GUBA-363808 format. One record per atom (N, C-alpha, C): atom name; residue in three letters; x negated, y, z negated. Coordinates in Angstrom, 2 decimals. Layout:
<at->CA	aa->ALA	px->X	py->Y	pz->Z>
...
//
This chain:
<at->N	aa->UNK	px->-25.31	py->26.33	pz->49.92>
<at->CA	aa->UNK	px->-24.74	py->26.85	pz->50.54>
<at->C	aa->UNK	px->-25.37	py->27.21	pz->51.69>
<at->N	aa->UNK	px->-26.74	py->28.12	pz->51.47>
<at->CA	aa->UNK	px->-27.27	py->28.77	pz->51.85>
<at->C	aa->UNK	px->-27.88	py->27.94	pz->52.78>
<at->N	aa->UNK	px->-28.25	py->26.92	pz->52.53>
<at->CA	aa->UNK	px->-29.16	py->26.03	pz->52.85>
<at->C	aa->UNK	px->-28.83	py->25.42	pz->54.19>
<at->N	aa->UNK	px->-27.58	py->25.00	pz->54.21>
<at->CA	aa->UNK	px->-26.66	py->24.89	pz->55.20>
<at->C	aa->UNK	px->-26.19	py->25.73	pz->56.42>
<at->N	aa->UNK	px->-26.40	py->26.55	pz->56.28>
<at->CA	aa->UNK	px->-26.36	py->28.35	pz->57.02>
<at->C	aa->UNK	px->-27.00	py->27.97	pz->57.57>
<at->N	aa->UNK	px->-28.37	py->27.55	pz->57.13>
<at->CA	aa->UNK	px->-29.48	py->28.45	pz->57.71>
<at->C	aa->UNK	px->-29.49	py->26.94	pz->58.38>
<at->N	aa->UNK	px->-29.60	py->25.80	pz->58.16>
<at->CA	aa->UNK	px->-29.97	py->24.30	pz->58.41>
<at->C	aa->UNK	px->-28.71	py->24.58	pz->60.61>
<at->N	aa->UNK	px->-27.69	py->25.07	pz->60.10>
<at->CA	aa->UNK	px->-26.68	py->25.13	pz->60.88>
<at->C	aa->UNK	px->-26.78	py->26.38	pz->62.24>
<at->N	aa->UNK	px->-27.72	py->27.69	pz->62.12>
<at->CA	aa->UNK	px->-28.23	py->28.03	pz->62.14>
<at->C	aa->UNK	px->-29.47	py->27.66	pz->62.97>
<at->N	aa->UNK	px->-30.15	py->26.98	pz->62.39>
<at->CA	aa->UNK	px->-31.88	py->26.51	pz->62.85>
<at->C	aa->UNK	px->-30.75	py->25.88	pz->64.27>
<at->N	aa->UNK	px->-30.80	py->24.59	pz->64.16>
<at->CA	aa->UNK	px->-30.33	py->24.06	pz->64.65>
<at->C	aa->UNK	px->-29.51	py->24.30	pz->66.03>
<at->N	aa->UNK	px->-28.31	py->25.48	pz->65.79>
<at->CA	aa->UNK	px->-27.78	py->26.51	pz->67.20>
<at->C	aa->UNK	px->-29.37	py->26.79	pz->67.86>
<at->N	aa->UNK	px->-30.36	py->27.35	pz->67.54>
<at->CA	aa->UNK	px->-31.29	py->28.44	pz->68.10>
<at->C	aa->UNK	px->-32.60	py->27.21	pz->68.98>
<at->N	aa->UNK	px->-32.51	py->26.08	pz->68.03>
<at->CA	aa->UNK	px->-33.50	py->24.90	pz->68.60>
<at->C	aa->UNK	px->-32.76	py->24.57	pz->69.75>
<at->N	aa->UNK	px->-31.25	py->24.31	pz->70.05>
<at->CA	aa->UNK	px->-30.86	py->24.25	pz->71.62>
<at->C	aa->UNK	px->-30.80	py->25.37	pz->72.24>
<at->N	aa->UNK	px->-30.63	py->26.44	pz->71.99>
<at->CA	aa->UNK	px->-30.66	py->27.57	pz->72.71>
<at->C	aa->UNK	px->-32.05	py->28.35	pz->73.17>
<at->N	aa->UNK	px->-32.79	py->28.17	pz->72.13>
<at->CA	aa->UNK	px->-33.96	py->28.06	pz->72.90>
<at->C	aa->UNK	px->-34.82	py->27.26	pz->71.95>
<at->N	aa->UNK	px->-35.48	py->26.17	pz->73.19>
<at->CA	aa->UNK	px->-35.95	py->24.93	pz->72.27>
<at->C	aa->UNK	px->-37.28	py->25.12	pz->72.76>
<at->N	aa->UNK	px->-38.13	py->24.58	pz->72.15>
<at->CA	aa->UNK	px->-39.30	py->24.23	pz->71.22>
<at->C	aa->UNK	px->-40.40	py->25.02	pz->73.01>
<at->N	aa->UNK	px->-41.62	py->25.29	pz->72.43>
<at->CA	aa->UNK	px->-42.39	py->25.28	pz->73.62>
<at->C	aa->UNK	px->-42.71	py->23.85	pz->73.94>
<at->N	aa->UNK	px->-43.34	py->23.94	pz->75.03>
<at->CA	aa->UNK	px->-43.94	py->22.51	pz->75.75>
<at->C	aa->UNK	px->-45.64	py->22.07	pz->74.64>
<at->N	aa->UNK	px->-45.80	py->22.63	pz->74.45>
<at->CA	aa->UNK	px->-46.90	py->22.23	pz->73.38>
<at->C	aa->UNK	px->-46.47	py->22.21	pz->71.94>
<at->N	aa->UNK	px->-45.24	py->22.85	pz->71.24>
<at->CA	aa->UNK	px->-44.84	py->22.42	pz->70.08>
<at->C	aa->UNK	px->-44.01	py->21.32	pz->70.30>
<at->N	aa->UNK	px->-43.60	py->20.80	pz->71.26>
<at->CA	aa->UNK	px->-43.06	py->19.17	pz->71.32>
<at->C	aa->UNK	px->-43.80	py->18.68	pz->72.07>
<at->N	aa->UNK	px->-45.12	py->18.46	pz->72.32>
<at->CA	aa->UNK	px->-46.23	py->17.25	pz->72.47>
<at->C	aa->UNK	px->-46.66	py->17.81	pz->70.63>
<at->N	aa->UNK	px->-47.02	py->18.16	pz->70.05>
<at->CA	aa->UNK	px->-47.05	py->18.39	pz->68.78>
<at->C	aa->UNK	px->-45.83	py->17.55	pz->67.86>
<at->N	aa->UNK	px->-44.91	py->18.24	pz->68.02>
<at->CA	aa->UNK	px->-44.13	py->16.73	pz->67.29>
<at->C	aa->UNK	px->-43.62	py->16.03	pz->67.79>
<at->N	aa->UNK	px->-44.24	py->15.49	pz->69.35>
<at->CA	aa->UNK	px->-43.94	py->14.07	pz->69.80>
<at->C	aa->UNK	px->-45.27	py->12.93	pz->69.00>
<at->N	aa->UNK	px->-46.05	py->13.28	pz->68.71>
<at->CA	aa->UNK	px->-47.40	py->13.01	pz->68.58>
<at->C	aa->UNK	px->-47.23	py->12.41	pz->66.63>
<at->N	aa->UNK	px->-47.20	py->10.74	pz->67.07>
<at->CA	aa->UNK	px->-46.86	py->9.94	pz->65.50>
<at->C	aa->UNK	px->-48.82	py->10.17	pz->64.54>
<at->N	aa->UNK	px->-48.75	py->10.19	pz->63.50>
<at->CA	aa->UNK	px->-49.36	py->10.13	pz->62.27>
<at->C	aa->UNK	px->-50.83	py->9.74	pz->63.03>
<at->N	aa->UNK	px->-50.60	py->8.37	pz->63.38>
<at->CA	aa->UNK	px->-51.91	py->8.28	pz->64.12>
<at->C	aa->UNK	px->-52.43	py->8.75	pz->65.29>
<at->N	aa->UNK	px->-52.14	py->9.06	pz->66.57>
<at->CA	aa->UNK	px->-52.10	py->9.91	pz->67.35>
<at->C	aa->UNK	px->-52.91	py->11.37	pz->66.62>
<at->N	aa->UNK	px->-52.09	py->12.09	pz->66.57>
<at->CA	aa->UNK	px->-52.16	py->13.01	pz->66.06>
<at->C	aa->UNK	px->-53.59	py->13.26	pz->64.72>
<at->N	aa->UNK	px->-54.15	py->12.02	pz->64.59>
<at->CA	aa->UNK	px->-55.04	py->12.37	pz->64.06>
<at->C	aa->UNK	px->-56.63	py->11.78	pz->64.78>
<at->N	aa->UNK	px->-56.05	py->11.35	pz->65.97>
<at->CA	aa->UNK	px->-56.96	py->10.91	pz->66.71>
<at->C	aa->UNK	px->-57.19	py->11.78	pz->68.23>
<at->N	aa->UNK	px->-56.16	py->13.07	pz->67.95>
<at->CA	aa->UNK	px->-56.61	py->14.09	pz->68.69>
<at->C	aa->UNK	px->-57.42	py->15.19	pz->68.14>
<at->N	aa->UNK	px->-57.07	py->14.89	pz->66.74>
<at->CA	aa->UNK	px->-57.84	py->15.83	pz->66.02>
<at->C	aa->UNK	px->-59.44	py->16.30	pz->65.99>
<at->N	aa->UNK	px->-59.35	py->17.55	pz->66.10>
<at->CA	aa->UNK	px->-61.20	py->16.73	pz->65.65>
<at->C	aa->UNK	px->-61.25	py->17.01	pz->63.80>
<at->N	aa->UNK	px->-62.39	py->16.06	pz->63.56>
<at->CA	aa->UNK	px->-62.59	py->15.35	pz->62.45>
<at->C	aa->UNK	px->-63.22	py->16.58	pz->61.28>
<at->N	aa->UNK	px->-63.26	py->17.18	pz->60.49>
<at->CA	aa->UNK	px->-64.43	py->18.12	pz->59.78>
<at->C	aa->UNK	px->-65.53	py->17.29	pz->59.59>
<at->N	aa->UNK	px->-66.51	py->18.29	pz->60.57>
<at->CA	aa->UNK	px->-67.90	py->17.79	pz->60.47>
<at->C	aa->UNK	px->-69.30	py->17.60	pz->59.25>
<at->N	aa->UNK	px->-69.21	py->18.65	pz->58.92>
<at->CA	aa->UNK	px->-69.08	py->19.20	pz->57.31>
<at->C	aa->UNK	px->-68.08	py->19.54	pz->56.33>
<at->N	aa->UNK	px->-68.64	py->18.93	pz->54.92>
<at->CA	aa->UNK	px->-68.57	py->19.39	pz->53.70>
<at->C	aa->UNK	px->-69.33	py->20.70	pz->53.30>
<at->N	aa->UNK	px->-68.68	py->22.08	pz->53.17>
<at->CA	aa->UNK	px->-69.59	py->22.75	pz->53.16>
<at->C	aa->UNK	px->-69.41	py->22.57	pz->50.79>
<at->N	aa->UNK	px->-68.11	py->22.03	pz->50.30>
<at->CA	aa->UNK	px->-68.41	py->21.42	pz->48.77>
<at->C	aa->UNK	px->-68.18	py->19.91	pz->48.77>
<at->N	aa->UNK	px->-69.28	py->20.50	pz->47.26>
<at->CA	aa->UNK	px->-69.06	py->18.56	pz->47.24>
<at->C	aa->UNK	px->-67.65	py->17.96	pz->46.22>
<at->N	aa->UNK	px->-67.18	py->19.25	pz->45.37>
<at->CA	aa->UNK	px->-65.23	py->18.62	pz->45.80>
<at->C	aa->UNK	px->-64.38	py->19.15	pz->46.06>
<at->N	aa->UNK	px->-64.50	py->19.60	pz->47.41>
<at->CA	aa->UNK	px->-63.41	py->20.07	pz->47.63>
<at->C	aa->UNK	px->-63.13	py->19.93	pz->49.04>
<at->N	aa->UNK	px->-62.05	py->19.22	pz->49.20>
<at->CA	aa->UNK	px->-61.58	py->18.09	pz->50.77>
<at->C	aa->UNK	px->-60.68	py->18.64	pz->51.61>
<at->N	aa->UNK	px->-61.18	py->18.48	pz->52.70>
<at->CA	aa->UNK	px->-60.46	py->19.07	pz->53.98>
<at->C	aa->UNK	px->-59.94	py->18.18	pz->55.02>
<at->N	aa->UNK	px->-58.77	py->18.07	pz->55.17>
<at->CA	aa->UNK	px->-58.51	py->16.95	pz->55.66>
<at->C	aa->UNK	px->-59.30	py->16.73	pz->57.84>
<at->N	aa->UNK	px->-59.20	py->18.13	pz->58.04>
<at->CA	aa->UNK	px->-60.01	py->18.28	pz->59.57>
<at->C	aa->UNK	px->-59.84	py->19.93	pz->59.28>
<at->N	aa->UNK	px->-60.84	py->20.04	pz->60.49>
<at->CA	aa->UNK	px->-61.53	py->21.02	pz->60.58>
<at->C	aa->UNK	px->-60.30	py->21.77	pz->61.34>
<at->N	aa->UNK	px->-60.39	py->23.15	pz->60.76>
<at->CA	aa->UNK	px->-59.32	py->24.42	pz->61.01>
<at->C	aa->UNK	px->-59.84	py->25.26	pz->61.70>
<at->N	aa->UNK	px->-60.66	py->25.14	pz->62.65>
<at->CA	aa->UNK	px->-61.00	py->25.65	pz->64.21>
<at->C	aa->UNK	px->-60.31	py->25.12	pz->65.42>
<at->N	aa->UNK	px->-59.88	py->24.07	pz->65.09>
<at->CA	aa->UNK	px->-59.37	py->23.16	pz->65.69>
<at->C	aa->UNK	px->-58.56	py->23.36	pz->66.70>
<at->N	aa->UNK	px->-58.35	py->24.17	pz->67.77>
<at->CA	aa->UNK	px->-56.92	py->24.81	pz->68.36>
<at->C	aa->UNK	px->-55.50	py->23.41	pz->67.73>
<at->N	aa->UNK	px->-55.80	py->22.53	pz->67.77>
<at->CA	aa->UNK	px->-54.01	py->21.38	pz->67.64>
<at->C	aa->UNK	px->-54.39	py->21.99	pz->66.18>
<at->N	aa->UNK	px->-55.25	py->21.35	pz->65.40>
<at->CA	aa->UNK	px->-55.00	py->21.74	pz->64.06>
<at->C	aa->UNK	px->-54.09	py->23.31	pz->63.25>
<at->N	aa->UNK	px->-55.05	py->24.70	pz->64.07>
<at->CA	aa->UNK	px->-54.35	py->25.27	pz->63.90>
<at->C	aa->UNK	px->-52.66	py->26.04	pz->64.50>
<at->N	aa->UNK	px->-52.85	py->25.38	pz->65.61>
<at->CA	aa->UNK	px->-51.24	py->25.63	pz->66.05>
<at->C	aa->UNK	px->-50.24	py->24.96	pz->64.93>
<at->N	aa->UNK	px->-50.59	py->23.51	pz->64.51>
<at->CA	aa->UNK	px->-49.74	py->22.89	pz->63.85>
<at->C	aa->UNK	px->-49.53	py->23.55	pz->62.47>
<at->N	aa->UNK	px->-50.78	py->23.87	pz->61.90>
<at->CA	aa->UNK	px->-50.80	py->25.04	pz->60.89>
<at->C	aa->UNK	px->-49.52	py->25.94	pz->60.51>
<at->N	aa->UNK	px->-49.70	py->26.95	pz->62.08>
<at->CA	aa->UNK	px->-48.82	py->27.92	pz->62.84>
<at->C	aa->UNK	px->-47.54	py->26.94	pz->62.81>
<at->N	aa->UNK	px->-47.04	py->26.16	pz->63.20>
<at->CA	aa->UNK	px->-46.02	py->25.90	pz->63.33>
<at->C	aa->UNK	px->-45.29	py->26.03	pz->61.83>
<at->N	aa->UNK	px->-45.74	py->24.82	pz->60.79>
<at->CA	aa->UNK	px->-45.79	py->24.98	pz->59.84>
<at->C	aa->UNK	px->-45.16	py->25.99	pz->58.84>
<at->N	aa->UNK	px->-46.56	py->26.42	pz->58.91>
<at->CA	aa->UNK	px->-46.43	py->27.86	pz->58.07>
<at->C	aa->UNK	px->-45.39	py->28.72	pz->58.36>
<at->N	aa->UNK	px->-45.31	py->29.34	pz->59.55>
<at->CA	aa->UNK	px->-44.14	py->30.52	pz->60.17>
<at->C	aa->UNK	px->-42.96	py->30.09	pz->60.87>
<at->N	aa->UNK	px->-43.40	py->28.38	pz->61.50>
<at->CA	aa->UNK	px->-41.68	py->28.69	pz->61.64>
<at->C	aa->UNK	px->-41.19	py->26.98	pz->61.21>
<at->N	aa->UNK	px->-41.92	py->26.76	pz->60.29>
<at->CA	aa->UNK	px->-41.19	py->25.77	pz->59.14>
<at->C	aa->UNK	px->-40.84	py->24.46	pz->59.63>
<at->N	aa->UNK	px->-41.79	py->23.30	pz->60.45>
<at->CA	aa->UNK	px->-41.65	py->23.00	pz->61.75>
<at->C	aa->UNK	px->-41.79	py->21.88	pz->60.75>
<at->N	aa->UNK	px->-40.50	py->20.53	pz->60.48>
<at->CA	aa->UNK	px->-40.15	py->19.70	pz->60.11>
<at->C	aa->UNK	px->-40.47	py->18.52	pz->60.14>
<at->N	aa->UNK	px->-41.15	py->18.65	pz->61.86>
<at->CA	aa->UNK	px->-41.45	py->16.88	pz->61.68>
<at->C	aa->UNK	px->-42.90	py->17.45	pz->61.66>
<at->N	aa->UNK	px->-43.77	py->18.50	pz->62.03>
<at->CA	aa->UNK	px->-44.72	py->19.16	pz->61.77>
<at->C	aa->UNK	px->-45.21	py->18.57	pz->60.00>
<at->N	aa->UNK	px->-44.30	py->19.31	pz->59.28>
<at->CA	aa->UNK	px->-44.96	py->19.09	pz->57.66>
<at->C	aa->UNK	px->-44.52	py->17.35	pz->57.30>
<at->N	aa->UNK	px->-43.58	py->16.63	pz->57.87>
<at->CA	aa->UNK	px->-43.87	py->15.29	pz->57.96>
<at->C	aa->UNK	px->-45.30	py->14.49	pz->58.10>
<at->N	aa->UNK	px->-45.82	py->14.78	pz->59.16>
<at->CA	aa->UNK	px->-47.29	py->14.53	pz->59.50>
<at->C	aa->UNK	px->-48.10	py->15.23	pz->59.29>
<at->N	aa->UNK	px->-48.06	py->15.99	pz->58.52>
<at->CA	aa->UNK	px->-49.40	py->15.83	pz->57.81>
<at->C	aa->UNK	px->-49.02	py->15.87	pz->55.95>
<at->N	aa->UNK	px->-47.49	py->15.68	pz->55.96>
<at->CA	aa->UNK	px->-47.48	py->14.89	pz->54.50>
<at->C	aa->UNK	px->-47.87	py->13.85	pz->54.65>
<at->N	aa->UNK	px->-47.54	py->13.14	pz->54.95>
<at->CA	aa->UNK	px->-47.79	py->11.74	pz->55.37>
<at->C	aa->UNK	px->-49.62	py->11.54	pz->55.17>
<at->N	aa->UNK	px->-50.26	py->12.06	pz->55.97>
<at->CA	aa->UNK	px->-51.74	py->12.06	pz->56.22>
<at->C	aa->UNK	px->-52.43	py->12.50	pz->55.10>
<at->N	aa->UNK	px->-51.75	py->13.83	pz->54.14>
<at->CA	aa->UNK	px->-52.02	py->14.38	pz->52.69>
<at->C	aa->UNK	px->-51.99	py->13.39	pz->51.73>
<at->N	aa->UNK	px->-50.89	py->12.26	pz->52.15>
<at->CA	aa->UNK	px->-50.44	py->11.50	pz->50.90>
<at->C	aa->UNK	px->-51.65	py->10.11	pz->51.15>
<at->N	aa->UNK	px->-51.54	py->9.77	pz->52.30>
<at->CA	aa->UNK	px->-52.82	py->8.58	pz->52.78>
<at->C	aa->UNK	px->-54.14	py->8.75	pz->52.13>
<at->N	aa->UNK	px->-54.60	py->10.51	pz->52.23>
<at->CA	aa->UNK	px->-56.26	py->10.56	pz->51.90>
<at->C	aa->UNK	px->-56.56	py->10.72	pz->50.39>
<at->N	aa->UNK	px->-54.88	py->11.52	pz->49.83>
<at->CA	aa->UNK	px->-54.97	py->11.57	pz->48.49>
<at->C	aa->UNK	px->-54.82	py->10.26	pz->47.58>
<at->N	aa->UNK	px->-54.54	py->9.43	pz->48.01>
<at->CA	aa->UNK	px->-54.52	py->7.50	pz->47.69>
<at->C	aa->UNK	px->-55.75	py->7.09	pz->48.33>
<at->N	aa->UNK	px->-56.54	py->7.23	pz->49.33>
<at->CA	aa->UNK	px->-57.46	py->7.04	pz->49.12>
<at->C	aa->UNK	px->-58.86	py->7.45	pz->48.09>
<at->N	aa->UNK	px->-59.14	py->8.90	pz->48.58>
<at->CA	aa->UNK	px->-59.69	py->9.80	pz->47.53>
<at->C	aa->UNK	px->-59.61	py->8.96	pz->45.95>
<at->N	aa->UNK	px->-58.25	py->9.26	pz->45.75>
<at->CA	aa->UNK	px->-58.42	py->8.55	pz->43.98>
<at->C	aa->UNK	px->-58.44	py->6.85	pz->43.60>
<at->N	aa->UNK	px->-58.06	py->6.37	pz->44.63>
<at->CA	aa->UNK	px->-58.18	py->5.60	pz->44.75>
<at->C	aa->UNK	px->-59.87	py->5.12	pz->44.07>
<at->N	aa->UNK	px->-60.75	py->5.17	pz->45.30>
<at->CA	aa->UNK	px->-62.08	py->5.29	pz->45.29>
<at->C	aa->UNK	px->-62.90	py->5.84	pz->44.41>
<at->N	aa->UNK	px->-62.17	py->7.15	pz->43.84>
<at->CA	aa->UNK	px->-62.40	py->8.00	pz->42.47>
<at->C	aa->UNK	px->-62.03	py->7.12	pz->41.18>
<at->N	aa->UNK	px->-60.87	py->6.49	pz->40.96>
<at->CA	aa->UNK	px->-61.00	py->5.87	pz->39.83>
<at->C	aa->UNK	px->-61.68	py->4.56	pz->39.96>
<at->N	aa->UNK	px->-61.98	py->4.22	pz->41.23>
<at->CA	aa->UNK	px->-62.63	py->2.51	pz->41.05>
<at->C	aa->UNK	px->-64.41	py->2.56	pz->40.57>
<at->N	aa->UNK	px->-64.90	py->3.84	pz->41.42>
<at->CA	aa->UNK	px->-66.67	py->4.01	pz->41.40>
<at->C	aa->UNK	px->-66.82	py->5.20	pz->40.00>
<at->N	aa->UNK	px->-65.93	py->5.74	pz->39.41>
<at->CA	aa->UNK	px->-66.13	py->6.61	pz->38.08>
<at->C	aa->UNK	px->-65.34	py->6.67	pz->37.42>
<at->N	aa->UNK	px->-65.58	py->7.34	pz->36.19>
<at->CA	aa->UNK	px->-64.62	py->7.28	pz->34.50>
<at->C	aa->UNK	px->-63.77	py->8.91	pz->34.99>
<at->N	aa->UNK	px->-62.87	py->8.70	pz->36.24>
<at->CA	aa->UNK	px->-62.07	py->10.18	pz->36.61>
<at->C	aa->UNK	px->-60.72	py->9.38	pz->36.14>
<at->N	aa->UNK	px->-59.93	py->9.49	pz->35.77>
<at->CA	aa->UNK	px->-58.27	py->8.86	pz->35.70>
<at->C	aa->UNK	px->-57.62	py->10.19	pz->35.63>
<at->N	aa->UNK	px->-57.09	py->11.33	pz->35.85>
<at->CA	aa->UNK	px->-56.36	py->12.57	pz->35.23>
<at->C	aa->UNK	px->-56.58	py->13.93	pz->36.63>
<at->N	aa->UNK	px->-56.61	py->13.38	pz->38.28>
<at->CA	aa->UNK	px->-56.69	py->14.23	pz->39.11>
<at->C	aa->UNK	px->-55.10	py->15.30	pz->38.82>
<at->N	aa->UNK	px->-56.07	py->16.77	pz->39.65>
<at->CA	aa->UNK	px->-55.22	py->17.55	pz->39.19>
<at->C	aa->UNK	px->-55.07	py->18.42	pz->40.68>
<at->N	aa->UNK	px->-53.92	py->18.38	pz->41.25>
<at->CA	aa->UNK	px->-53.76	py->18.72	pz->42.63>
<at->C	aa->UNK	px->-52.91	py->20.21	pz->42.37>
<at->N	aa->UNK	px->-52.93	py->20.95	pz->42.60>
<at->CA	aa->UNK	px->-52.61	py->22.32	pz->42.20>
<at->C	aa->UNK	px->-52.18	py->23.32	pz->44.04>
<at->N	aa->UNK	px->-51.07	py->23.41	pz->43.71>
<at->CA	aa->UNK	px->-50.69	py->23.75	pz->44.84>
<at->C	aa->UNK	px->-50.41	py->25.09	pz->44.95>
<at->N	aa->UNK	px->-50.55	py->25.80	pz->46.44>
<at->CA	aa->UNK	px->-51.07	py->27.59	pz->45.76>
<at->C	aa->UNK	px->-49.53	py->28.37	pz->45.65>
<at->N	aa->UNK	px->-49.10	py->28.89	pz->44.70>
<at->CA	aa->UNK	px->-47.61	py->29.14	pz->44.38>
<at->C	aa->UNK	px->-47.32	py->30.07	pz->45.95>
<at->N	aa->UNK	px->-46.32	py->30.23	pz->46.45>
<at->CA	aa->UNK	px->-45.66	py->31.27	pz->46.93>
<at->C	aa->UNK	px->-45.17	py->32.06	pz->46.45>
<at->N	aa->UNK	px->-44.81	py->33.54	pz->46.86>
<at->CA	aa->UNK	px->-43.92	py->34.63	pz->46.30>
<at->C	aa->UNK	px->-42.70	py->34.72	pz->46.22>
<at->N	aa->UNK	px->-42.10	py->35.48	pz->45.25>
<at->CA	aa->UNK	px->-40.36	py->34.65	pz->45.52>
<at->C	aa->UNK	px->-40.17	py->35.90	pz->46.90>
<at->N	aa->UNK	px->-41.09	py->37.66	pz->47.31>
<at->CA	aa->UNK	px->-40.65	py->37.74	pz->48.61>
<at->C	aa->UNK	px->-40.43	py->37.04	pz->49.33>
<at->N	aa->UNK	px->-41.95	py->36.09	pz->49.51>
<at->CA	aa->UNK	px->-42.34	py->35.54	pz->51.01>
<at->C	aa->UNK	px->-41.30	py->34.72	pz->51.19>
<at->N	aa->UNK	px->-40.58	py->33.31	pz->49.96>
<at->CA	aa->UNK	px->-40.16	py->32.59	pz->50.11>
<at->C	aa->UNK	px->-38.83	py->33.19	pz->51.05>
<at->N	aa->UNK	px->-38.31	py->34.28	pz->50.60>
<at->CA	aa->UNK	px->-36.99	py->34.91	pz->50.52>
<at->C	aa->UNK	px->-37.03	py->35.47	pz->51.72>
<at->N	aa->UNK	px->-38.33	py->36.12	pz->51.81>
<at->CA	aa->UNK	px->-38.56	py->36.35	pz->53.75>
<at->C	aa->UNK	px->-38.68	py->35.21	pz->54.65>
<at->N	aa->UNK	px->-39.28	py->34.19	pz->54.68>
<at->CA	aa->UNK	px->-39.94	py->33.11	pz->55.50>
<at->C	aa->UNK	px->-38.86	py->32.09	pz->55.02>
<at->N	aa->UNK	px->-37.76	py->32.00	pz->54.24>
<at->CA	aa->UNK	px->-36.42	py->31.09	pz->54.23>
<at->C	aa->UNK	px->-36.78	py->29.43	pz->53.68>
<at->N	aa->UNK	px->-38.55	py->29.54	pz->53.33>
<at->CA	aa->UNK	px->-38.94	py->28.18	pz->53.35>
<at->C	aa->UNK	px->-40.19	py->28.29	pz->52.55>
<at->N	aa->UNK	px->-40.71	py->27.00	pz->51.58>
<at->CA	aa->UNK	px->-41.80	py->27.34	pz->51.48>
<at->C	aa->UNK	px->-42.71	py->25.50	pz->51.56>
<at->N	aa->UNK	px->-43.86	py->26.25	pz->52.48>
<at->CA	aa->UNK	px->-44.35	py->25.14	pz->53.49>
<at->C	aa->UNK	px->-44.69	py->24.21	pz->53.01>
<at->N	aa->UNK	px->-45.09	py->24.64	pz->51.26>
<at->CA	aa->UNK	px->-46.16	py->23.63	pz->50.66>
<at->C	aa->UNK	px->-44.90	py->22.45	pz->49.83>
<at->N	aa->UNK	px->-43.42	py->22.81	pz->49.52>
<at->CA	aa->UNK	px->-42.44	py->22.33	pz->48.97>
<at->C	aa->UNK	px->-42.47	py->21.28	pz->50.06>
<at->N	aa->UNK	px->-42.17	py->21.40	pz->51.61>
<at->CA	aa->UNK	px->-41.63	py->20.76	pz->53.07>
<at->C	aa->UNK	px->-43.25	py->19.49	pz->52.94>
<at->N	aa->UNK	px->-44.30	py->19.52	pz->52.54>
<at->CA	aa->UNK	px->-45.18	py->18.62	pz->52.53>
<at->C	aa->UNK	px->-44.54	py->17.21	pz->51.78>
<at->N	aa->UNK	px->-43.72	py->17.61	pz->50.63>
<at->CA	aa->UNK	px->-43.73	py->16.45	pz->49.68>
<at->C	aa->UNK	px->-42.51	py->15.66	pz->50.56>
//
């Protein structure tokens, strides 16, 4: 019931207060276009830690802000698809070329207070 209420309020507020042109442009990008516009990560500081993009890229910063603080579902879908494709590629390569068969992916937990404050968990939105 509560999520229905928030959905209705969000829908009405989106009509009354439309997204900025910058956000609308982000939302209109296909996954492929998003990847083309984003700066790739140039160096990997740690061998076992993977990052999809350069987090100093303004496109990535704006996208993450939209996901984390605005609960932007379109951005979440884009990131979720990219994360899925990247994990699939990485795990396929790792399984093929090494004896690695039990990967662990650990999302960082969100406190109850923060979830109540925001109304969503951005990690759950990526699934």
